[in-house]
MARKOLGU-262920 format. One record per residue (C-alpha): residue number from 1; x, z, y. Coordinates in steps of 0.02 Angstrom, whole numbers, always signed. Each point is the difference from the previous one (the first is absolute). Last residue first. Layout:
N
<pt k="NUM" xx="X" zz="Z" yy="Y"/>
...
//
This chain:
299
<pt k="299" xx="-42" zz="+434" yy="+2385"/>
<pt k="298" xx="-119" zz="-33" yy="-143"/>
<pt k="297" xx="-186" zz="-6" yy="+31"/>
<pt k="296" xx="-112" zz="-88" yy="-124"/>
<pt k="295" xx="-40" zz="+132" yy="-132"/>
<pt k="294" xx="+85" zz="+145" yy="+87"/>
<pt k="293" xx="-145" zz="+75" yy="+95"/>
<pt k="292" xx="-125" zz="-29" yy="-141"/>
<pt k="291" xx="+97" zz="+99" yy="-130"/>
<pt k="290" xx="-117" zz="-26" yy="-147"/>
<pt k="289" xx="-51" zz="+114" yy="-141"/>
<pt k="288" xx="-26" zz="-15" yy="-186"/>
<pt k="287" xx="+19" zz="+163" yy="-99"/>
<pt k="286" xx="+182" zz="+11" yy="-48"/>
<pt k="285" xx="+60" zz="-53" yy="-171"/>
<pt k="284" xx="+174" zz="+52" yy="+55"/>
<pt k="283" xx="+80" zz="-164" yy="-49"/>
<pt k="282" xx="-153" zz="-97" yy="+57"/>
<pt k="281" xx="+0" zz="+76" yy="+174"/>
<pt k="280" xx="+188" zz="-21" yy="+15"/>
<pt k="279" xx="-11" zz="-182" yy="-52"/>
<pt k="278" xx="-136" zz="-34" yy="+128"/>
<pt k="277" xx="+99" zz="+81" yy="+140"/>
<pt k="276" xx="+156" zz="-97" yy="-49"/>
<pt k="275" xx="-98" zz="-162" yy="-7"/>
<pt k="274" xx="-70" zz="+36" yy="+174"/>
<pt k="273" xx="+174" zz="+33" yy="+70"/>
<pt k="272" xx="+77" zz="-152" yy="-84"/>
<pt k="271" xx="-139" zz="-113" yy="+63"/>
<pt k="270" xx="+18" zz="+67" yy="+176"/>
<pt k="269" xx="+188" zz="-27" yy="-2"/>
<pt k="268" xx="-18" zz="-176" yy="-71"/>
<pt k="267" xx="-133" zz="-60" yy="+125"/>
<pt k="266" xx="-34" zz="-185" yy="-34"/>
<pt k="265" xx="+33" zz="+35" yy="-183"/>
<pt k="264" xx="+70" zz="-92" yy="-150"/>
<pt k="263" xx="+42" zz="+101" yy="-156"/>
<pt k="262" xx="+63" zz="-121" yy="-133"/>
<pt k="261" xx="+140" zz="-63" yy="+110"/>
<pt k="260" xx="+80" zz="-168" yy="-37"/>
<pt k="259" xx="+85" zz="-21" yy="+168"/>
<pt k="258" xx="-112" zz="-147" yy="+42"/>
<pt k="257" xx="-153" zz="+110" yy="-29"/>
<pt k="256" xx="+67" zz="+124" yy="+127"/>
<pt k="255" xx="+26" zz="-131" yy="+135"/>
<pt k="254" xx="-168" zz="-80" yy="-38"/>
<pt k="253" xx="-93" zz="+164" yy="+22"/>
<pt k="252" xx="+88" zz="+40" yy="+164"/>
<pt k="251" xx="-42" zz="-171" yy="+73"/>
<pt k="250" xx="-181" zz="+16" yy="-54"/>
<pt k="249" xx="-16" zz="+174" yy="+76"/>
<pt k="248" xx="+71" zz="-60" yy="+165"/>
<pt k="247" xx="-130" zz="-139" yy="+5"/>
<pt k="246" xx="-140" zz="+119" yy="-49"/>
<pt k="245" xx="+42" zz="+109" yy="+148"/>
<pt k="244" xx="+44" zz="+179" yy="-43"/>
<pt k="243" xx="-140" zz="+125" yy="+21"/>
<pt k="242" xx="+14" zz="+161" yy="+98"/>
<pt k="241" xx="-132" zz="-9" yy="+137"/>
<pt k="240" xx="-109" zz="-144" yy="-61"/>
<pt k="239" xx="+18" zz="+50" yy="-181"/>
<pt k="238" xx="-47" zz="+180" yy="+41"/>
<pt k="237" xx="-147" zz="-51" yy="+109"/>
<pt k="236" xx="-76" zz="-103" yy="-142"/>
<pt k="235" xx="+32" zz="+141" yy="-123"/>
<pt k="234" xx="-79" zz="+129" yy="+116"/>
<pt k="233" xx="-151" zz="-113" yy="+26"/>
<pt k="232" xx="-33" zz="-7" yy="-187"/>
<pt k="231" xx="+29" zz="+187" yy="-23"/>
<pt k="230" xx="-128" zz="+36" yy="+136"/>
<pt k="229" xx="-124" zz="-121" yy="-79"/>
<pt k="228" xx="+25" zz="+81" yy="-170"/>
<pt k="227" xx="-38" zz="+172" yy="+71"/>
<pt k="226" xx="-146" zz="-65" yy="+102"/>
<pt k="225" xx="-81" zz="-88" yy="-151"/>
<pt k="224" xx="-66" zz="-164" yy="+69"/>
<pt k="223" xx="+158" zz="-105" yy="-20"/>
<pt k="222" xx="+13" zz="-175" yy="+69"/>
<pt k="221" xx="+66" zz="-121" yy="-132"/>
<pt k="220" xx="+189" zz="-14" yy="-22"/>
<pt k="219" xx="+77" zz="-149" yy="+92"/>
<pt k="218" xx="+74" zz="+111" yy="+135"/>
<pt k="217" xx="+87" zz="+98" yy="-137"/>
<pt k="216" xx="+97" zz="-148" yy="-71"/>
<pt k="215" xx="+20" zz="-79" yy="+172"/>
<pt k="214" xx="+190" zz="+8" yy="-2"/>
<pt k="213" xx="+129" zz="+102" yy="+94"/>
<pt k="212" xx="+109" zz="+68" yy="-139"/>
<pt k="211" xx="+6" zz="+182" yy="-54"/>
<pt k="210" xx="+105" zz="+10" yy="-159"/>
<pt k="209" xx="+19" zz="-147" yy="-117"/>
<pt k="208" xx="+48" zz="+34" yy="-181"/>
<pt k="207" xx="+59" zz="-160" yy="-85"/>
<pt k="206" xx="+40" zz="+18" yy="-184"/>
<pt k="205" xx="+130" zz="-123" yy="-64"/>
<pt k="204" xx="+25" zz="-100" yy="-159"/>
<pt k="203" xx="+152" zz="-115" yy="-11"/>
<pt k="202" xx="-6" zz="-140" yy="-127"/>
<pt k="201" xx="+172" zz="-66" yy="-48"/>
<pt k="200" xx="+59" zz="+149" yy="-104"/>
<pt k="199" xx="-117" zz="-51" yy="-140"/>
<pt k="198" xx="-112" zz="+63" yy="-138"/>
<pt k="197" xx="+28" zz="+187" yy="-18"/>
<pt k="196" xx="+25" zz="+15" yy="+188"/>
<pt k="195" xx="-172" zz="-79" yy="+21"/>
<pt k="194" xx="-79" zz="+141" yy="-99"/>
<pt k="193" xx="+86" zz="+136" yy="+101"/>
<pt k="192" xx="-49" zz="-79" yy="+166"/>
<pt k="191" xx="-176" zz="-28" yy="-64"/>
<pt k="190" xx="-14" zz="+186" yy="-36"/>
<pt k="189" xx="+52" zz="+43" yy="+177"/>
<pt k="188" xx="-117" zz="-134" yy="+68"/>
<pt k="187" xx="-148" zz="+66" yy="-98"/>
<pt k="186" xx="+33" zz="+177" yy="+60"/>
<pt k="185" xx="+11" zz="-60" yy="+180"/>
<pt k="184" xx="-158" zz="-105" yy="-13"/>
<pt k="183" xx="-95" zz="+145" yy="-77"/>
<pt k="182" xx="+54" zz="+121" yy="+135"/>
<pt k="181" xx="-57" zz="-131" yy="+126"/>
<pt k="180" xx="-171" zz="-12" yy="-80"/>
<pt k="179" xx="-22" zz="+188" yy="-2"/>
<pt k="178" xx="+46" zz="+12" yy="+184"/>
<pt k="177" xx="-125" zz="-136" yy="+45"/>
<pt k="176" xx="-144" zz="+77" yy="-98"/>
<pt k="175" xx="+43" zz="+176" yy="+58"/>
<pt k="174" xx="+6" zz="-42" yy="+186"/>
<pt k="173" xx="-117" zz="+137" yy="+67"/>
<pt k="172" xx="+126" zz="+132" yy="-54"/>
<pt k="171" xx="+185" zz="-41" yy="-18"/>
<pt k="170" xx="+135" zz="-1" yy="-132"/>
<pt k="169" xx="+179" zz="-62" yy="+3"/>
<pt k="168" xx="+125" zz="-111" yy="-89"/>
<pt k="167" xx="-109" zz="-155" yy="-16"/>
<pt k="166" xx="-74" zz="+34" yy="+172"/>
<pt k="165" xx="+174" zz="-47" yy="+62"/>
<pt k="164" xx="-65" zz="-169" yy="-53"/>
<pt k="163" xx="-7" zz="-117" yy="-150"/>
<pt k="162" xx="+28" zz="-186" yy="+23"/>
<pt k="161" xx="+78" zz="-80" yy="-153"/>
<pt k="160" xx="+157" zz="-105" yy="+19"/>
<pt k="159" xx="+49" zz="-120" yy="-139"/>
<pt k="158" xx="+169" zz="-79" yy="+35"/>
<pt k="157" xx="+100" zz="-149" yy="-63"/>
<pt k="156" xx="+169" zz="-49" yy="-73"/>
<pt k="155" xx="-24" zz="-154" yy="-106"/>
<pt k="154" xx="-25" zz="-11" yy="-187"/>
<pt k="153" xx="-161" zz="-96" yy="+33"/>
<pt k="152" xx="-80" zz="+80" yy="-153"/>
<pt k="151" xx="-5" zz="+171" yy="+82"/>
<pt k="150" xx="-85" zz="-67" yy="+155"/>
<pt k="149" xx="-119" zz="-98" yy="-112"/>
<pt k="148" xx="-52" zz="+157" yy="-91"/>
<pt k="147" xx="-11" zz="+106" yy="+157"/>
<pt k="146" xx="-121" zz="-110" yy="+97"/>
<pt k="145" xx="-181" zz="+18" yy="-60"/>
<pt k="144" xx="+18" zz="+168" yy="-87"/>
<pt k="143" xx="+94" zz="+74" yy="+148"/>
<pt k="142" xx="-131" zz="-59" yy="+123"/>
<pt k="141" xx="-143" zz="+59" yy="-109"/>
<pt k="140" xx="+80" zz="+172" yy="-12"/>
<pt k="139" xx="+16" zz="+8" yy="+189"/>
<pt k="138" xx="-179" zz="-55" yy="+29"/>
<pt k="137" xx="-60" zz="+117" yy="-137"/>
<pt k="136" xx="+64" zz="+148" yy="+100"/>
<pt k="135" xx="-40" zz="-27" yy="+184"/>
<pt k="134" xx="-134" zz="-133" yy="-17"/>
<pt k="133" xx="-91" zz="+57" yy="-157"/>
<pt k="132" xx="+20" zz="+185" yy="+44"/>
<pt k="131" xx="-62" zz="-27" yy="+177"/>
<pt k="130" xx="-150" zz="-102" yy="-57"/>
<pt k="129" xx="-51" zz="+116" yy="-142"/>
<pt k="128" xx="-4" zz="+150" yy="+115"/>
<pt k="127" xx="-101" zz="-101" yy="+126"/>
<pt k="126" xx="-127" zz="-48" yy="-133"/>
<pt k="125" xx="-13" zz="+179" yy="-58"/>
<pt k="124" xx="-47" zz="+58" yy="+174"/>
<pt k="123" xx="+119" zz="+124" yy="+84"/>
<pt k="122" xx="-91" zz="+166" yy="+16"/>
<pt k="121" xx="+82" zz="+89" yy="-146"/>
<pt k="120" xx="+175" zz="-39" yy="+64"/>
<pt k="119" xx="-33" zz="+58" yy="+178"/>
<pt k="118" xx="+28" zz="-149" yy="+111"/>
<pt k="117" xx="+122" zz="-134" yy="+52"/>
<pt k="116" xx="+41" zz="-167" yy="-81"/>
<pt k="115" xx="+155" zz="-107" yy="+27"/>
<pt k="114" xx="+39" zz="-174" yy="-65"/>
<pt k="113" xx="+149" zz="-83" yy="-84"/>
<pt k="112" xx="+90" zz="-165" yy="-20"/>
<pt k="111" xx="+189" zz="+18" yy="-7"/>
<pt k="110" xx="+54" zz="-62" yy="-170"/>
<pt k="109" xx="+160" zz="-77" yy="+66"/>
<pt k="108" xx="+71" zz="-132" yy="-117"/>
<pt k="107" xx="+172" zz="-66" yy="+45"/>
<pt k="106" xx="+105" zz="-142" yy="-69"/>
<pt k="105" xx="-140" zz="-99" yy="-82"/>
<pt k="104" xx="+45" zz="-158" yy="-94"/>
<pt k="103" xx="-76" zz="-165" yy="+57"/>
<pt k="102" xx="-74" zz="-35" yy="+172"/>
<pt k="101" xx="-164" zz="-94" yy="-24"/>
<pt k="100" xx="-30" zz="+6" yy="-188"/>
<pt k="99" xx="+77" zz="+173" yy="-16"/>
<pt k="98" xx="-109" zz="+68" yy="+140"/>
<pt k="97" xx="-156" zz="-87" yy="-65"/>
<pt k="96" xx="+24" zz="+79" yy="-172"/>
<pt k="95" xx="+35" zz="+173" yy="+70"/>
<pt k="94" xx="-152" zz="-4" yy="+115"/>
<pt k="93" xx="-109" zz="-60" yy="-144"/>
<pt k="92" xx="+59" zz="+147" yy="-104"/>
<pt k="91" xx="-44" zz="+113" yy="+147"/>
<pt k="90" xx="-176" zz="-71" yy="+12"/>
<pt k="89" xx="-23" zz="+22" yy="-188"/>
<pt k="88" xx="+51" zz="+183" yy="+12"/>
<pt k="87" xx="-130" zz="+34" yy="+135"/>
<pt k="86" xx="+41" zz="+155" yy="+104"/>
<pt k="85" xx="+133" zz="-101" yy="+91"/>
<pt k="84" xx="-134" zz="-116" yy="+70"/>
<pt k="83" xx="+96" zz="-149" yy="+66"/>
<pt k="82" xx="-23" zz="-129" yy="+137"/>
<pt k="81" xx="+159" zz="-103" yy="-7"/>
<pt k="80" xx="+107" zz="-40" yy="+151"/>
<pt k="79" xx="+162" zz="-95" yy="-30"/>
<pt k="78" xx="+144" zz="+19" yy="+121"/>
<pt k="77" xx="+156" zz="-91" yy="+59"/>
<pt k="76" xx="+41" zz="+57" yy="+176"/>
<pt k="75" xx="+19" zz="-127" yy="+141"/>
<pt k="74" xx="-80" zz="+107" yy="+134"/>
<pt k="73" xx="-160" zz="-103" yy="-14"/>
<pt k="72" xx="-2" zz="+44" yy="-185"/>
<pt k="71" xx="+6" zz="+185" yy="+43"/>
<pt k="70" xx="-151" zz="-16" yy="+115"/>
<pt k="69" xx="-100" zz="-104" yy="-123"/>
<pt k="68" xx="+35" zz="+121" yy="-142"/>
<pt k="67" xx="-49" zz="+148" yy="+108"/>
<pt k="66" xx="-166" zz="-81" yy="+46"/>
<pt k="65" xx="-32" zz="-48" yy="-182"/>
<pt k="64" xx="+18" zz="+181" yy="-54"/>
<pt k="63" xx="-97" zz="+66" yy="+150"/>
<pt k="62" xx="-148" zz="-109" yy="-52"/>
<pt k="61" xx="+8" zz="+19" yy="-189"/>
<pt k="60" xx="+6" zz="+189" yy="-19"/>
<pt k="59" xx="+36" zz="+20" yy="-187"/>
<pt k="58" xx="+187" zz="-12" yy="+28"/>
<pt k="57" xx="+151" zz="-91" yy="-68"/>
<pt k="56" xx="+133" zz="-79" yy="+110"/>
<pt k="55" xx="+131" zz="-92" yy="-103"/>
<pt k="54" xx="+163" zz="-2" yy="+96"/>
<pt k="53" xx="+147" zz="-117" yy="-8"/>
<pt k="52" xx="+142" zz="+107" yy="+66"/>
<pt k="51" xx="+104" zz="-28" yy="+155"/>
<pt k="50" xx="+38" zz="+183" yy="+33"/>
<pt k="49" xx="-62" zz="+17" yy="+179"/>
<pt k="48" xx="-151" zz="-116" yy="+7"/>
<pt k="47" xx="-66" zz="-1" yy="-178"/>
<pt k="46" xx="+51" zz="+170" yy="-66"/>
<pt k="45" xx="-27" zz="+89" yy="+165"/>
<pt k="44" xx="-171" zz="-78" yy="+29"/>
<pt k="43" xx="-54" zz="+37" yy="-178"/>
<pt k="42" xx="+59" zz="+180" yy="+8"/>
<pt k="41" xx="-91" zz="+23" yy="+166"/>
<pt k="40" xx="-159" zz="-71" yy="-73"/>
<pt k="39" xx="+11" zz="+113" yy="-151"/>
<pt k="38" xx="+34" zz="+151" yy="+111"/>
<pt k="37" xx="-164" zz="-25" yy="+90"/>
<pt k="36" xx="-98" zz="-161" yy="-21"/>
<pt k="35" xx="-18" zz="-166" yy="-91"/>
<pt k="34" xx="+133" zz="+32" yy="-132"/>
<pt k="33" xx="-99" zz="+117" yy="-112"/>
<pt k="32" xx="+101" zz="-73" yy="-142"/>
<pt k="31" xx="+175" zz="-66" yy="+34"/>
<pt k="30" xx="+85" zz="-132" yy="-107"/>
<pt k="29" xx="+178" zz="-40" yy="+54"/>
<pt k="28" xx="+99" zz="-154" yy="-53"/>
<pt k="27" xx="+186" zz="-10" yy="+37"/>
<pt k="26" xx="+77" zz="-119" yy="+125"/>
<pt k="25" xx="+87" zz="+146" yy="+88"/>
<pt k="24" xx="-27" zz="+168" yy="-87"/>
<pt k="23" xx="+174" zz="+44" yy="-59"/>
<pt k="22" xx="-3" zz="+167" yy="-91"/>
<pt k="21" xx="+143" zz="+115" yy="+45"/>
<pt k="20" xx="+139" zz="+18" yy="-127"/>
<pt k="19" xx="+39" zz="+173" yy="-69"/>
<pt k="18" xx="-173" zz="+15" yy="-74"/>
<pt k="17" xx="-75" zz="+174" yy="-6"/>
<pt k="16" xx="+9" zz="+90" yy="-166"/>
<pt k="15" xx="-129" zz="-14" yy="-139"/>
<pt k="14" xx="+88" zz="-134" yy="-101"/>
<pt k="13" xx="+149" zz="+112" yy="-40"/>
<pt k="12" xx="-120" zz="+131" yy="-64"/>
<pt k="11" xx="-68" zz="-118" yy="-131"/>
<pt k="10" xx="+84" zz="+57" yy="-158"/>
<pt k="9" xx="+52" zz="+176" yy="+45"/>
<pt k="8" xx="-163" zz="+37" yy="+93"/>
<pt k="7" xx="-103" zz="-77" yy="-138"/>
<pt k="6" xx="+89" zz="+102" yy="-133"/>
<pt k="5" xx="-27" zz="+157" yy="+104"/>
<pt k="4" xx="-187" zz="-42" yy="+5"/>
<pt k="3" xx="-8" zz="-13" yy="-188"/>
<pt k="2" xx="-13" zz="-153" yy="-112"/>
<pt k="1" xx="-64" zz="+47" yy="-173"/>
//
């Protein structure tokens, strides 16, 4: 029977950061949730700054096509494909059209995600199913659709799954989102181990953005419960006051991915602090609590 120590001895050399930075120019990037937020910023950076051929995937047709037209006018090489990440068949179609149009994929960023606020027992079943299908199944569907061909190419490439600092923390009112990001992180860690058993060419990375100025909370439906509404407004204000711009976040993410890092974060110090707090709570089996004052404020 293969034990964990055996795996570490056998594949440990594959789990370290690459000594040679990834070269993005002329590579092919596929980015889900590319029509807005961090996904849009990643797409712009990849296409316009790094010289990649970019496949823009999103379920929102109008902003997707608008972004594609804008980038094309700037001389960038892009392909816009309306995609529902929650639908496995839609993701398979995305992979097939990508390979047909551009060839082998250099970078897959499973970025698409949505936010939901509310007390867990008050969130409608349909909304629970939606966030889990998009945030969790969307990542799994992306890996299932692309990983095999990326392995078979024999070329150096990257799979980056979008978790969050929520993946190493807990919070009330955001249970569905936090749970989904924990799931993405755990899946990505396991995928990293599995991929190391197959090839040293396919890098797997977990991306944990901190506060970034996007419309993720502004797009959440108006809240009627006063407690939830207060939390909602606090999150919007927090991102506006302390959030990094999406463009800066994209640049940081690409820099860390190029270095071969598994842990990729827009706010490394914050991520480390929150992970340390979470680890301490688990190690001591402490009753869950949250340090609100320190969650997004690091001097």
